[in-house]
N, C-alpha and C positions, 0 to 999 in steps of 0.2 A: 686711869686716864683713858679716855676712848681712843681706839685706834682710828686715826683720821683717814688712813689710806691703805688700800691693798697695794703694796709696792712689789711689782713683778719687774723691777728695774735695777739694773746694776750699772754704775758708772764705769764704762769700759773704754779702753783705748780703741779709737777708730783709725783705720788707715786713711790717709788724706793724700790724694794725688797732688803732686806739685804742678804749679802752673807752668805750661810750656810756652816759650817764646820762639819767635822766629830766629834762625841762625843768622849771625853776621860773619864777617871775615875771620873772626877770632874765636868763634863759638859754634858748637854743633848741638843739636838736640840730643840729650842723653838717652840711650836705649840700654837694653839688657846686656848687650855686648860690651858696653863701656864699664861694666862693673868690675871692680878689682877683686882680688881673692879676699881682701879684708872686708869688702862689701858683702860678699856672699857668706863669709863666716858669720858676720854680724847678723845678716838676715836670718840665717838658720837658727842662731842662738836666740834671737828675738822671737821667732815662731814657737820655739820650745818654751821660752819663758812665759809667753801668752797662754800656751796650753796649760802649763802648770798653775798659773795664776787663776785661770778659769775654773780649775778643779780644787782650788783652795790650798794648794801646796806652795805656800808663800816663800818658805826658805829655799826650796829647790828652784823656784821661779827667779828668786833674787840671784842665786848662783849663776844661772844661765844668763841672766841679764848683765852681770859683771863681765862675763866672757864676751858678750856682744859689745860692751862698751870698751873693753880692752882692744877689740879689733877695730872699732869705729867710735871714738869718744864723743863725737858731735852728733850721734845718731838721734834725731829728734824723737822718734817713736820710743826708743829705749829709755831716754831721759824721762819722758812722760810717764811710761810704764813704771819706772822706779818710784815715782811719787805715789802712784796708786798702791803699789806693793807695801811701801812704808805705812800708808794709811790703813791698809788692811791688816797689817801686823800690829797696829796700835800705837806706832811711834809717830805721833802727830807733829811733833817738832821737826823731825827729819822729813816728813812728808811735805809740810808747808815750805820748808827751806828748799826742797827739791823743785817744787812747783815755781817758786819765786825765781830760782836761778834759771830754770828753763825759759821763763818769760823774759828774763834779761837778754837771752840769746835769741829767742823767737818771740818778740813782744806781741805779734798779732796772730799767733798760732791758735786757731779756733779750738783744736782738740785740747790743747793745754788749758786754754781759758775755760772750756766746758768742764774738764776733770778738776781744775782747782775750784771752780764754782761749786761742784758736787761735794768736794771735800769741805768747803766752807759751810755748805748746808748741813752736812753731817755734824759739824761743830755748832750748829744752830746760830751762825753768823749770817742772818737772813739778808741783811743789806749788802754785805760783801758778796754773798752768793748771787743776788740779783744783778749786781754790777758786772760780775764776770760772765754770767750767762748772756747778758745784754751785749757785752763786748764781743762775745763769740758770734752771736747772731748778726752783729753788724758787719762781719767780714764779708766782703761781696762774693767770694768764690767758695764759701763754706757750703759743703754738701750735707752736713748733719743737722740742719736746722730743726727738723722734727724731733730728733734725739734731745737737742738742747731745750726745746719747748716742753718736751715731756718732763725733763729734770727740773726745769724751772717751775712747772705746774705742781709737781710733786713737792718741791721745796715750799712753794706758797702755801699748799695745803697743810704741810707739817707745821708751819708757822701760824696756822689758824685763819689764813686769809682765803677762805673757801670761795667767795665770789670771784676774786681775782684769779684763783687757781682754775676755776671753771673756764674762764675766758681763755687762759693760756693753753689749757689741754684741748679746748675746742680748736684752736689754731693748730696744735700739734696733730689732731685728727685730720684736719683739712689738708695738711701736708702729707700724711701718710694714713689714709683711711683703712689700709690693710693691716695695720699693726694691732695685734690683740692686746699687747702691753698698754698702748695708748688707750684703747677702748675700755679696758677694765678699769684703769686709773680714772678716766673721765667718768665712767659710771659710778664709781665710788664716791667721788666729789658730788655728782648730781644727787646721789642717794642722801648724802649728808646735808645737801642744800634743800632737800625736800622735793626735788624734781623727780618723782618716782617713775612716771611713765617714760621720760627720757632715759633715766638710769636703766630701765628695763630694756629699752631699745639696744643700747650699746652693749650691755653684758650678754644679752641674748644672741647678738651677732657672733660673739665669741663661742658661747656654749653650743650653738647650733653647728659648730664645726668640731667634731669629736677630737681631731688632732690638736686643737687649740685649747680646748677646755681642761681645767685642772681643779684641785680642791678649792682654791681661792676664788676662781670665777663662778663655780657652782654655788658656793657659800654665799657670795654677793647676790646672785640672782635669787637664791632662797630668801634671803632677808628682804629684798625688794618685793618679791611676790607675797611675802607674808604681810608686809606693810600695806600692800594693795588689797589684801583680803582674798588672794587667789589660792584657796585651800588646796585644790587639786594639784596645781603646779608646785606649791610648797612641799607637799607630800612626796611628789615625784622626784623633786631635787634632793629631798632628804634620803630617799631610797638610793639615788645615784651616789650620793656621798658615802653612805654606809657600805654600799657594794664595791666602790672603786678605791675609797680612801678610809678604810676603817680605823686606822691608827693616826689619822691626821689631827692637828690642832683644831681644825674646823669641826670635826665630830665631837671633840671634847667641849667645845663651845656650844654646839647644838644640844648636847645632852645636859649641859648645865643651864641652858636657856640665856646664854650670854650673847645676845643678838647684836649688841652695839658696843662691845668692848673695843 
């Protein structure tokens, strides 16, 4: 089956600032000095859990997360991350149950809706994923719209809806034009849709920045240039790949002539 997308994307837990309201006679705006010892312990454990999770140390991340929840059982970010860890560990039943329970407590939390949507996408439940992504995007104070548009576009592409995915990823790019992840995913979809010049424009933006380029983005531009008949550019990108990423899967695909796997 052809690889529909270069996925430089992981569904990650994002911090979401709470909405602040004006104080009244019985309420003050919460600041750092209002944190309890339990709040601080939970925050430290959550930070450790996120670090271990990002490095793929899922069991250790789960241990830290349990300690965070012992200190603060209703911690939204910790409950959300627990669903991601279960999913990463392959326990899809526990992951789904965790996300559903989180949404009963925080029904309009955009981060939870986003992460549950990505989980549904990974299970190839396309309609459920679309619904959850749209619910996240509908939240008026949500600050992660570009992230969710990216996830939604990736999911649409995976399900074979490439024209729809193109429109979604264009919206993501409009929201965050500096993101190399969005640019590369948009370029891949444009390449699959036969929009070669446009595909070249977006991926070249990334590869022209050495700190952003990687084996996947170089391989994508190589494939685009090859389809356009740009032999010099194709050869240059091939040399870059061999020099910088000699053991990469992209080099294996290049050597085997698998340009559209």
